C-alpha positions as CSV (number, residue, x, y, z in Angstrom):
1,M,-72.7,12.0,14.9
2,G,-69.2,12.7,16.1
3,R,-68.8,9.3,13.5
4,G,-67.5,11.6,10.9
5,N,-66.4,8.7,7.8
6,Q,-66.5,5.6,9.6
7,K,-68.6,2.7,8.7
8,G,-70.8,1.5,11.8
9,G,-69.2,-1.8,13.5
10,K,-66.5,-2.5,16.8
11,K,-63.2,-1.0,16.1
12,H,-61.2,-2.8,19.0
13,K,-61.1,-5.8,16.4
14,R,-58.7,-4.3,14.1
15,G,-55.7,-5.2,16.7
16,K,-56.8,-8.7,16.6
17,K,-54.5,-11.5,15.1
18,D,-56.1,-14.5,12.5
19,G,-52.5,-16.3,13.8
20,Y,-51.3,-19.4,15.4
21,E,-50.8,-18.1,19.4
22,T,-47.9,-20.0,20.7
23,K,-48.0,-20.4,24.6
24,A,-44.5,-21.8,26.2
25,L,-45.4,-25.2,26.9
26,R,-46.8,-26.1,30.2
27,L,-44.8,-29.1,32.4
28,R,-46.2,-30.7,35.7
29,E,-44.7,-29.9,38.6
30,E,-45.4,-31.7,42.5
31,G,-48.5,-31.7,42.7
32,Q,-49.6,-32.1,39.0
33,E,-50.4,-35.3,36.7
34,Y,-51.3,-35.4,32.8
35,A,-54.0,-36.9,31.6
36,Q,-56.5,-38.3,28.9
37,I,-60.2,-37.1,29.2
38,T,-62.1,-40.4,28.7
39,A,-66.1,-39.2,29.1
40,L,-68.0,-35.6,29.4
41,K,-70.1,-35.3,32.3
42,G,-72.0,-31.8,31.8
43,N,-71.3,-28.8,34.0
44,G,-67.4,-28.6,33.5
45,R,-66.5,-32.3,34.3
46,F,-65.2,-35.0,33.3
47,D,-64.7,-38.5,33.6
48,V,-60.0,-38.2,33.4
49,K,-57.0,-41.1,32.9
50,C,-54.3,-40.2,34.7
51,F,-51.2,-41.5,33.4
52,D,-49.7,-42.3,36.7
53,G,-53.2,-45.4,36.5
54,K,-56.0,-43.8,38.1
55,E,-59.5,-42.7,37.1
56,R,-60.6,-40.0,38.6
57,I,-63.4,-37.1,38.3
58,A,-61.8,-34.0,36.4
59,I,-63.6,-31.1,37.5
60,I,-62.4,-27.1,34.8
61,C,-60.9,-24.7,36.7
62,G,-62.8,-21.1,36.5
63,A,-60.1,-19.0,35.0
64,M,-60.8,-22.1,32.0
65,R,-64.6,-22.3,31.5
66,K,-65.9,-20.5,28.4
67,R,-62.9,-19.4,27.2
68,K,-61.2,-22.7,26.7
69,F,-62.5,-26.3,25.1
70,V,-61.5,-29.6,26.5
71,N,-63.1,-32.6,24.0
72,M,-63.0,-35.9,24.2
73,K,-59.2,-37.7,24.4
74,D,-57.4,-34.2,25.0
75,I,-54.4,-34.2,27.0
76,V,-54.8,-32.2,29.8
77,L,-52.9,-31.0,32.6
78,V,-54.7,-31.9,36.4
79,S,-54.1,-30.4,39.9
80,L,-54.3,-32.8,42.2
81,R,-56.4,-33.2,45.6
82,D,-54.6,-33.5,48.4
83,F,-58.0,-34.2,51.0
84,Q,-59.7,-35.8,47.7
85,D,-57.6,-38.0,45.9
86,S,-60.8,-39.6,43.4
87,K,-61.3,-35.6,42.3
88,C,-58.8,-33.7,40.0
89,D,-58.8,-30.0,39.2
90,I,-57.8,-28.7,35.0
91,I,-56.0,-26.0,35.2
92,D,-54.4,-26.6,31.5
93,S,-54.8,-28.4,27.7
94,Y,-52.3,-29.7,25.5
95,N,-52.5,-28.9,21.9
96,D,-51.3,-31.9,19.0
97,N,-48.3,-30.1,18.8
98,Q,-47.6,-29.8,22.5
99,V,-48.9,-33.8,22.7
100,H,-45.7,-33.7,20.2
101,Q,-43.3,-31.7,21.9
102,L,-44.5,-34.5,25.6
103,K,-43.8,-37.2,24.0
104,S,-40.5,-36.0,22.6
105,G,-39.9,-35.0,25.9
106,K,-40.5,-38.7,27.5
107,H,-43.0,-36.5,29.9
108,I,-45.8,-38.8,29.0
109,P,-46.1,-42.4,27.2
110,E,-45.7,-43.4,23.4
111,F,-49.0,-45.8,23.8
112,V,-51.6,-42.1,24.0
113,N,-53.8,-41.2,20.6
114,T,-55.4,-38.5,20.5
115,G,-58.1,-40.2,18.6
116,E,-57.6,-36.7,15.9
117,N,-55.2,-37.7,12.5
118,S,-52.3,-35.0,12.5
119,E,-49.0,-34.4,11.0
120,F,-47.4,-35.9,13.8
121,C,-49.8,-39.2,14.2
122,E,-50.0,-41.8,11.7
123,E,-53.8,-42.7,10.1
124,I,-54.7,-45.6,11.7
125,D,-57.5,-48.0,9.9
126,G,-60.7,-49.1,11.9
127,G,-61.0,-51.6,10.0
128,I,-64.3,-51.0,8.1
129,E,-64.0,-51.5,4.6
130,F,-66.5,-50.2,2.3
131,T,-67.6,-52.1,-0.3
132,M,-69.3,-50.8,-3.5
133,D,-71.7,-53.1,-6.3
134,M,-71.6,-51.7,-9.1
135,D,-73.7,-54.8,-11.0
136,I,-77.0,-53.2,-12.5
137,P,-78.9,-55.9,-13.3
138,D,-79.7,-57.3,-17.4
139,D,-83.3,-57.0,-17.3
140,S,-84.3,-56.4,-20.7
141,S,-88.3,-57.3,-20.4
142,S,-88.6,-54.2,-18.1
143,D,-86.9,-52.1,-19.9
144,E,-89.5,-52.4,-22.8
145,D,-92.8,-51.6,-20.3
146,T,-90.7,-48.4,-19.1
147,E,-90.4,-47.0,-22.6
148,I,-92.0,-43.0,-21.8
149,D,-94.0,-41.7,-25.4
150,L,-93.4,-38.4,-24.7
151,D,-95.9,-37.4,-27.4
152,D,-98.0,-39.2,-24.8
153,I,-97.6,-36.4,-21.9
């Protein structure tokens, strides 16, 4: 019925590229600050530690809501409010490559850790040591009791 030889499904997804997208690095302007997410509160709200030394409540902007996801320890760009110093709005988020560019450009401090191991970060040992005991107890008396005769089964 108008489809001819075509199989079912949506054809608009054919042109979609699965590759890595590169976007221009958005730098901080007047009234904006870099911050790191410290806690997720739900409903698009987060606790952030701004690099000017203040802790603020951040709200994700409507253009990013349900389109771009942010997690713990992510580096974001926030817009400061003139009338409320304790609140700000998240307007952009950065991936690991962009965070490395910001660090190399001296836009954010070097001590900032995103918490994820990437090709640029050194692996940090959490101090947890696992030991495995491979000693098998030698109880020859228990072996005699546990012998099973297959003819009895």
